[in-house]
C-alpha positions in Angstrom: 93.6 100.1 59.8 96.8 100.8 61.7 94.8 102.3 64.5 92.9 99.0 64.9 96.2 97.2 65.8 97.2 100.0 68.2 94.0 99.3 70.1 95.1 95.8 70.8 98.6 96.8 71.6 97.4 99.2 74.4 95.4 96.4 75.9 98.4 94.1 75.9 100.5 96.8 77.6 97.8 97.3 80.3 97.7 93.5 80.9 101.4 93.4 81.1 101.6 96.3 83.6 98.9 94.7 85.7 100.7 91.4 85.8 103.9 93.1 86.6 102.3 95.0 89.6 100.7 91.8 90.9 104.1 90.0 90.7 105.7 92.9 92.6 103.1 92.5 95.4 103.6 88.8 95.6 107.3 89.2 95.9 106.9 92.0 98.6 104.6 89.7 100.6 107.0 86.8 100.3 110.0 88.9 101.3 108.2 90.4 104.3 106.8 87.0 105.2 103.3 88.4 105.5 100.2 86.3 104.7 96.9 87.6 103.4 95.3 86.5 106.6 97.8 88.6 108.6 96.9 91.7 106.4 93.2 91.0 107.1 93.9 90.9 110.8 95.8 94.3 110.6 92.9 95.7 108.5 90.4 94.6 111.3 92.5 96.3 114.0 92.9 99.5 112.0 89.1 99.6 111.5 88.5 99.2 115.2 90.9 102.0 116.2 89.8 104.5 113.4 86.1 103.8 114.1 86.6 105.4 117.5 87.3 108.7 115.9 85.5 108.7 112.6 82.9 106.8 110.6 84.5 105.1 107.6 83.3 103.3 104.5 84.5 99.7 105.2 83.6 98.6 101.7 86.1 101.1 100.2 88.8 100.3 102.8 91.9 98.9 101.2 95.4 98.1 102.6 98.4 96.8 100.7 102.1 96.2 101.2 104.4 98.2 98.9 108.1 98.8 98.4 109.5 102.3 98.9 112.9 103.4 97.7 115.3 104.7 100.4 118.0 107.4 100.0 120.7 104.8 99.9 119.3 103.0 96.9 117.8 100.3 99.1 114.1 99.5 99.5 111.8 99.1 102.5 108.3 97.7 102.9 105.5 100.1 103.6 101.9 99.5 104.6 99.6 101.7 102.4 96.0 102.3 103.5 93.1 103.9 101.6 90.4 104.7 104.2 87.3 106.5 102.9 86.0 108.7 105.7 82.2 109.3 105.8 82.3 111.8 108.7 84.3 112.7 111.8 82.9 111.9 115.2 82.5 114.7 117.8 84.6 113.1 120.5 86.1 115.6 123.0 84.5 118.7 121.4 83.4 121.3 123.9 79.8 122.5 123.2 80.0 125.5 125.5 
């Protein structure tokens, strides 16, 4: 019966961790003064540029703003992109 209670405890920890990560993202966005609309504009620009060189899966494309620790115990914002590549385009390849 003790295992039954552990099951619920794990779910609560997962929910707590998810809420904590969401709060971190909200704080990062607020500190960087970046709106979701701005991130959508950046995403669109990245898609335009990357699409010149490779075919990507736009449905799996994801960008987020994150905090990265620096050597001096300070933090900086970082743009993290997950871009699924379907295939590379043959631009500039010499066929002879």
